[in-house]
C-alpha positions in Angstrom: 0.4 102.0 61.3 3.5 104.0 60.3 7.1 104.2 61.5 10.1 106.2 60.4 13.8 105.8 60.5 17.2 106.9 59.2 19.6 104.8 57.1 23.0 106.3 57.9 25.7 105.7 55.3 29.4 106.4 54.9 32.2 105.7 52.4 35.3 103.7 53.2 37.4 104.4 50.2 35.0 103.8 47.3 33.0 101.2 49.3 29.5 102.2 50.5 28.7 101.1 54.1 25.5 101.4 56.1 24.7 101.4 59.8 22.2 98.8 60.9 20.8 98.1 64.3 20.1 94.7 65.9 16.8 94.5 67.8 17.1 93.8 71.5 15.1 91.3 73.6 14.9 87.6 73.9 13.1 86.9 70.6 16.0 88.4 68.5 18.9 87.3 70.7 20.1 84.4 68.5 18.9 85.8 65.1 21.4 87.4 62.8 20.6 86.8 59.1 17.8 89.1 57.9 17.3 90.3 61.5 18.9 93.8 61.5 17.0 97.0 60.8 17.4 100.7 60.2 16.9 102.5 63.5 13.2 103.3 63.4 10.1 103.5 65.4 6.5 104.8 65.5 5.3 108.2 64.4 3.6 110.1 67.3 0.5 112.1 66.7 1.3 115.6 65.4 4.9 114.6 64.6 6.3 114.7 61.0 7.8 111.4 59.8 11.3 113.1 59.5 11.1 114.3 63.1 10.0 110.8 64.2 13.0 109.3 62.3 15.4 111.7 64.0 13.9 111.0 67.5 13.9 107.3 67.0 17.5 107.3 65.8 18.5 109.2 68.9 16.4 107.0 71.3 17.7 103.7 69.9 21.4 104.6 69.4 22.0 107.6 71.7 23.3 109.7 68.8 21.9 112.8 67.0 22.2 112.4 63.2 23.3 115.5 61.4 23.4 116.2 57.7 21.1 116.6 54.8 18.4 113.9 54.8 17.7 112.2 51.5 14.1 110.9 51.4 13.7 107.3 50.3 10.5 105.7 49.0 8.4 104.4 51.9 8.1 100.6 52.0 5.1 98.5 53.1 6.4 95.8 55.4 5.0 92.2 55.5 3.2 93.3 58.7 1.4 95.9 56.6 3.3 98.7 58.5 4.5 101.6 56.3 8.1 102.6 56.9 9.3 106.0 55.9 13.1 106.4 55.7 15.8 109.0 55.0 19.4 108.4 54.2 21.9 110.6 56.0 25.6 110.5 55.4 27.5 110.4 58.7 29.8 108.5 60.9 29.4 107.1 64.4 31.2 104.6 66.6 28.8 101.7 67.5 30.8 101.2 70.7 29.0 104.3 71.9 25.6 102.7 71.7 23.1 103.9 74.3 19.7 102.5 73.6 16.5 103.1 75.4 14.8 100.2 77.2 11.4 98.4 76.9 9.7 96.1 79.3 8.0 92.8 78.6 7.0 89.7 80.5 9.8 87.2 80.3 9.8 84.3 80.4 6.3 84.2 78.9 3.4 83.6 81.3 5.9 84.0 84.3 4.4 87.2 85.6 7.9 88.7 85.7 8.6 91.9 83.8 12.1 92.4 82.5 13.8 95.3 80.8 15.7 94.9 77.5 17.4 97.5 75.2 15.5 98.3 72.0 18.8 97.9 70.2 21.4 95.5 71.6 24.1 96.3 69.1 24.8 98.3 66.0 27.4 97.9 63.2 28.6 99.2 59.9 28.3 96.8 57.0 29.5 97.0 53.4 26.4 97.1 51.2 26.9 93.5 50.0 26.9 92.1 53.5 24.1 94.4 54.7 21.8 92.8 52.1 22.1 89.5 54.1 21.6 91.2 57.5 18.7 93.6 56.9 15.1 92.6 57.3 13.8 91.5 53.9 11.1 94.1 54.0 13.7 96.9 54.2 16.1 95.6 51.6 14.8 98.0 48.9 16.1 100.9 51.0 19.6 99.6 50.3 18.9 99.4 46.6 17.6 102.9 46.4 20.4 104.3 48.5 23.0 102.6 46.3 21.3 104.0 43.1 21.1 107.5 44.5 24.5 108.0 46.1 26.5 106.1 43.6 24.9 108.0 40.7 26.5 111.1 42.1 
């Protein structure tokens, strides 16, 4: 199983910041520490991983990333899913979030289907704070981004 996403970054002065997304739905509602993610999702048949990353970013945030993508090393998640990622420098106002929806039975075994946003919020974080927010399986993306963009 593979997914692909974009790690958007920007500079505020000399500080590197990254854009992270918080998963929507009842299971993630109260989680914050190590619960945020890069905007990402599944790769469709016949789709390149970069095309999937761009599509997922748009579906989850409502924004088209522009700029030159920097490929990051894919990471195998604890779930065994392989995540492909690209870093793109950009800027976006999280107040403009427009996420797609998913449906699930909620409460469990109730027979009631409810809709939830895939992403319920997004925010910019300085790299040091992002390390405590991002899912542990994606933390190496932050390390690689820092090494690549701070090296010049």
